[in-house]
C-alpha positions in Angstrom: -43.6 -116.6 -68.0 -45.7 -115.7 -65.1 -47.8 -118.1 -66.9 -45.5 -120.4 -67.7 -43.9 -120.2 -64.0 -48.0 -120.8 -62.6 -48.6 -123.8 -64.5 -45.6 -125.9 -63.5 -46.1 -125.4 -60.3 -49.4 -125.9 -59.9 -48.7 -129.2 -62.1 -46.3 -129.7 -59.3 -48.4 -130.0 -56.4 -47.8 -126.3 -55.6 -50.3 -123.4 -54.3 -49.5 -120.6 -56.4 -50.5 -117.1 -56.0 -49.8 -114.4 -58.7 -49.8 -111.3 -59.2 -49.7 -108.3 -62.2 -46.7 -106.3 -61.0 -44.3 -105.8 -58.0 -46.4 -103.3 -56.2 -49.6 -106.0 -56.6 -47.6 -109.3 -55.3 -46.3 -107.1 -52.2 -49.8 -106.2 -51.1 -50.6 -110.0 -51.8 -47.5 -111.1 -49.3 -48.9 -108.2 -46.6 -52.2 -110.8 -46.3 -51.1 -113.9 -47.1 -48.5 -116.5 -46.1 -46.2 -118.1 -48.8 -43.4 -120.5 -48.9 -41.2 -119.3 -51.1 -41.6 -116.1 -54.3 -40.3 -116.0 -57.6 -40.2 -112.2 -59.2 -39.1 -111.1 -62.2 -36.3 -108.2 -62.2 -38.8 -106.3 -65.1 -42.2 -105.4 -63.9 -44.4 -102.6 -64.0 -44.7 -100.4 -61.2 -42.3 -101.6 -59.1 -39.4 -103.8 -60.3 -38.4 -107.8 -58.7 -35.1 -105.8 -57.1 -37.1 -103.2 -55.1 -40.1 -105.7 -54.5 -37.4 -107.9 -52.8 -36.3 -105.6 -50.9 -39.5 -104.9 -49.5 -40.1 -108.1 -48.9 -37.3 -108.6 -46.4 -39.1 -105.0 -44.5 -42.0 -108.0 -43.5 -41.2 -109.6 -40.3 -43.2 -113.1 -41.8 -40.8 -112.7 -44.9 -37.6 -112.7 -43.5 -36.5 -115.8 -43.9 -38.8 -116.6 -46.8 -36.4 -117.6 -49.8 -36.8 -115.3 -52.5 -36.3 -116.1 -56.4 -35.6 -113.4 -58.8 -36.0 -114.8 -63.0 -34.5 -112.6 -65.6 -32.5 -112.5 -68.8 -30.1 -110.6 -67.4 -26.6 -112.9 -66.2 -23.7 -109.9 -65.2 -22.1 -110.1 -62.1 -23.5 -106.5 -61.0 -26.7 -107.2 -61.8 -26.6 -110.6 -59.9 -24.9 -108.9 -56.9 -27.8 -106.2 -56.7 -30.4 -108.9 -56.0 -28.5 -110.4 -53.5 -27.8 -106.9 -51.5 -31.3 -106.7 -52.0 -32.3 -110.3 -50.6 -32.9 -112.6 -52.9 -32.0 -116.6 -52.3 -31.5 -117.0 -55.9 -30.9 -116.1 -59.5 -32.7 -117.5 -62.3 -31.9 -116.8 -65.6 -34.3 -117.1 -68.8 -34.3 -118.9 -70.8 -35.5 -122.3 -68.1 -37.5 -125.2 -68.3 -40.0 -126.4 -65.8 -37.3 -129.8 -64.6 -35.1 -126.6 -63.9 -37.1 -124.9 -62.2 -39.3 -128.1 -60.2 -34.8 -128.7 -59.3 -34.8 -125.2 -58.1 -38.2 -124.8 -55.9 -37.2 -128.1 -54.0 -33.6 -127.4 -53.4 -34.5 -124.2 -52.2 -37.7 -125.0 -49.8 -35.7 -127.8 -48.9 -37.3 -131.2 -50.9 
């Protein structure tokens, strides 16, 4: 899924940084500057909800959009993401057109 998202966004002209798990993503974010974070709920080491919560603790990312990708569509799961600071929720499966439309909307393009 990560490679598909990176391929789709890269093909649309976005610069993409990748990490293999939530902790690695947080480490990348501490040294990089990004306009948007897309994370999966289910990741090794640190899940996407915990990653989002930790991203919101970083002053440079207080207002950066965070999209959570998951197979879960339950209201409780979405609420957990929202409470952690997520901007939006993308339910799998989705296609590249949907992803690009959501990215464009949250980036205000």
